[in-house]
N, C-alpha and C positions, 0 to 999 in steps of 0.2 A: 239403319245404323246398328241396331242391336243384333241383327242377323249377321252382320259382318264381324262383330266383335269376337264371336266364337272361333271362326277360322283364324283370325289374327292372333288370338291368344294361343291357339294350338301351334301355330307357326313359330311363335316366340318360344314356346316350351320345347319344340323340336330343336331350335337353335341352341337353347341352353344345354340340351343333351349332347350336341355336337361340338360346340365352341367352349373351350376351356379359357376363361378370361385371363388367368394367370399366365398361361403359355402364350396366348395371343398378345398380351402386353409385352412379354419378353421379345416376341417376334417384331412387334412395333418398334421397340427400342433399337433393335438391330437394323431394321429397315430405315429408321430415322438417321442412324449413323451413316448408312450407305448413301442416303439422299444428301446429307451434309458433305460427304466426301465427293460426290458427283458435283455438288455446287462449287466446291473448291477446284475441281477439275475444269469446270466451265470458266472459272476466273483465269487459271494459268494458260488456257488456250484462247483467251480473249473472245469467248463465245457468248458473253452475257446478252448481247443484242442479236444473236444469230436467229432468233425467232422474234421479229419485231412486233408481232401481234399476239393477242392472247384471247382464248385458249388455243387458237390455231397457230400454225407456223407457216408464214407466207400464204395464208388463206387455205392451207390444207392441214390434214392430221398426220402427214408423213414427214420424213426428214431428208429424203433423197431429192433435194431440190437443186436443179442446175443453176448456173450463173445466169443463163438467159431467163429462166423462170423467175429468179430473184429480181432481175431487171424489169420484167413485165409487172411484177407486183409493185415495185417502187413507182413505176410509171402510172399505175392505176391508183396509187395511194400517195399523191403528192403532199398530203398534209403530214405524213410520217417522215421521220428523218433519223438516219443512223448518225451517231456522234462522229463517225469517221467519214461521213458524207454518203450520199445515196449511191455513189459509184463503187462503194466498198462491197465486196462479195465474200461469202463464207463458204468453207468447204463442207462437204456432206458430214464429215466427222464432227466439225464444230456444231453444226445444226443438230446432229445426233445427241451430243452431250446435253444440250438444252432440252431436247425432245424427251430423252429417257428420264431426265430429272423431273419433268412435268408428269410423265406417265406414272412413275413410281409414287410421286407425291399425291397426284390428283386422282388417278384411277385405281391405285392399290392402297396406299396409306390412308387416305381419307375415308373410303368406304369401310376399311377394317376398323378404324376408330369408331365410326358410327355403329357398326355391328357389335363391337365390344361394349359400347355404351348401352345399347338395347338389351343385351344379355345381362349385364350387371344391374341395370335398372329394374329388370323384371324378376330378379332373383331375391326373394324375400329373406334369404339367409345372409345376404351381403349387408355389411354395416352401412350406416349413413355416411361415414367417412369415405368408404370405397366409392359410394355413389357420387359423392361430391367430387372426388378426384376424377371419376369418369366423365362427369359433366365438364369439369375444367379442361380435360383433354379434348373434348369435343369442341369447346369454345376456341381453344388455342389452334386447333387444326383449321377451323374456319377462318380465324384471324390470319393464320399463316398463308392461306390461299389468297386472301385479300392483299396481304403485303407482297406476295409474289406478283400479283397483277400490277400493283402499284410500282414495283421495281421495274417491270417491263415498260410500263407507261412513261416512267421518268428516265428511261434509258440508263439504268444502273447508276443513279446518283449515289455519291459516297454514303450519305446517311441512310438511304433506302436499302443499300446492300448490307450495312451494319444492322439495321433493324430486321432485315430478313434473317440474317444469321442469328441475332439475339432471340428472335421469336422461335427459331428452330431449336435452340438450346433450351429455351423455357418449356417448349413442348416436350422435349426429351426428358427434362427434369420432372415434368408433371407425370409422364408415364412411369418413371422410376418411383415416384410417390405412390401412384396407383398400385404398382406391383407390391410395394411394401405393405400397403393397406390390405390388399388381397391376401398376402402372406399372414398378416395378423389375424384376419378373419378365420383362416384355416389353422391358426396356431402353428405356423411353419416358418416364422421369420428366422433366417439362418443366424448362427452365432456371430458371424463376421459383420452382421448389421445390428447386433444387440448391444446398445450403448448403456452405460451406467447413468441412470436418471439424475444422480447426485451431481454429475458434472455438467448437466444441461444449462443450469442458470449461469455458471461461470464461463463456460466455453462456447455456449450457443451463440451469443452475440459476436464474439471474436471470430468464430468460424463463419458467421454470416458476412462480416466485413471482409474476411479473407476471400470468400467466394466472390463477393462484389468486386473487389480489387482485381482479381484474376479476370473477371468478365470485362472490366474496363480495359485491361491490357489487350484482351482479345479484340475488342472494338477498335482500339487504336491501331492494332496490327492490320485489321481489315481496311481501315482508312488508308494506311500506308500502301497496301497492296493494290488498292483501287485508284490511287492518285498517280497520274502519269508523271514519271520522273522522280517520285519520292524514293524509290529503291536506290537511286543514285545520290540521295541526299547527303550521305556520309562519304562519298567518293568511292573509287574503285582501286585504291592504292595497294590493296592486299592486307596481310596480317599486320596488326598494330595500327596502321594509319587509318584504315576504313573500318576495322573491328579488332579489338573492343573500343578503340578511339573513333572519333568522328572527324574526318579530315585532319587527323593528327592531334586532336584535343578532346578532352572529356566534356567540356562545357562550351561549345561554340556559340557565337552570337546568333540569335534567331532573327532573321530578316524576312523570311517567307515561311509562314506557319505550315502551309500545305507542302511545299517542296521539302522542307526540313522536318516534316512530321515524323520521320524515322528516329531522330534523336529524342524527340519527345516520347515516342513509344519506348525507347530504350530507358529513359529516365523512369518512366512508370514501371517498367519491368523490373528495374533494379530496386525500386522502393518496395514493391510487392514481394519481390524475392527475399529481401532482408526481413520483411514482416513474417514470411513463411518460415524462414530459418530460425528466427528468434522464437516463434510460437512452438515450433518443433522442440526446441531446447526446453522451453518452459513446461510443455506437456511431459517431457521426459523427466524433469525434476519432480513434477507432481506424482508421477507413477513411482519414482524411486523412494518417495517418502511414504509409500504404502497406500496411497489413494488409488481407488480403482480407475480404470480408463485405458487398459491395454489396447482395446479395440480402437478407441479414438486416437491413441498415440500412433498406431499402425497406419490408420487412414491418413493422418496429417503428414506423417513421415513419407508415405508413398506419394502423396500429392506434391510434396516438396521435391522429391527426387525426380518426378515427372517434369515439374516446372523447371528445375535446373538443367535437366537434359534438353528441354526445349529451348532454353537460352543458348546452349551450345549449338543446337540445330539452326537457330536463327543466325548465329555467327557464321556457321558453315555455309549458309545460303549466300550471305554477303561475300564471303571469300570464294564462292564458286564462280565469280564473274570471269568470263572469257570474252573474246572479241565479238562473239555472236550473242552475248547476253548472259543472264544468270541461269543456273540449273533449276528450272521452275518446279520440278517434282519435289525439291527440298522445301519450297514454299508451301506446297500442298501438305507435306508431312508436318511442317511447322504449324499449320492451321489445325490439323487433326490432333496433334499432341497437345496443343494449347487447349483444345476442346476437352481432351481427356483430363488435363489438370483441373480445369474448371469443374467438370462433371464429378471428379473424385471428391473435391472439396464440398461441392453442393450436395452430393449424395450423403456425405458424412453429416452435413448440417441438417438435412432432412431427417436422417435417422436419429440425430441427437435431439432436435427441437420438436419435430412433428410427432415422432413415434415415442421416444423415451420420456419427454416431458408430459405427454398425454397419459402415458402409463402411470407416471408418478402422481398424477392428479386424482387417480381413481383409488 
């Protein structure tokens, strides 16, 4: 064992010379955004069950699987069942979207997170905070893999899809936290992430609630998009009747929570939107009276603009209906912009509470 420790230590030292944790973490954030985007693409193409087993895909590690080969797999695995029936077949493109999603997440993202953790853990110059953030990212990527497996096993149940998305966002937020801590270690935290510690106690909790509220609207939107028929819950009558109204009214009677989940999503979006707008106004007043916080004001204002733009994008999706259905790429854009609004708020919350408050305590 002692003999082996020397080569292992030298290998880690070589990794530390080659791998820049800060740059690697940025790459991981970008890769995570891509994986989330591919996950949204899987949904709009109804490809969530196109690889019914895990980690293989119809018993193979490829994606070009013919309809006959799919049929043979179903015949050999009678205990498995597609929600559309065992007679349903997927195109190679549908299978590819799920396959590339797994490849990026499992074969590239996961190993890079482990590598990043090893390098940070072995670097004596890194702070304990950076090492904790690296451990958290490792735990979350393992958790995300488990949730991905569960989602496949449960044939994309609503709650498992929402959990999968939420876990991905939590992982991305953890990477952003790690990057901030690494920047602090190098005394290179950019000015646009340097918040006034005096504002942390007042605005930290409010920003946390805003982030949570935005996440709830994201979850409710994911529920709508994965519930058959929910997209039609407010009708297809066009402007005014189906959006911004719902079947011609603002507050319809709820008779079926699942099918009418779209209007519940809208109510939540409206409430959180009002919260964001009012908070932006209050922050502006604080700054106008001479209190520091220009950076925080800018972050919240940007998040509010992104959020409002996404409300319009959601409406445009509803109004895009034609005889052959909705323009689903608008749904994908709606998801990604919603994730951007949440990430903007959550990043500001991290900078304000985790970084600025810690600085003020020293």
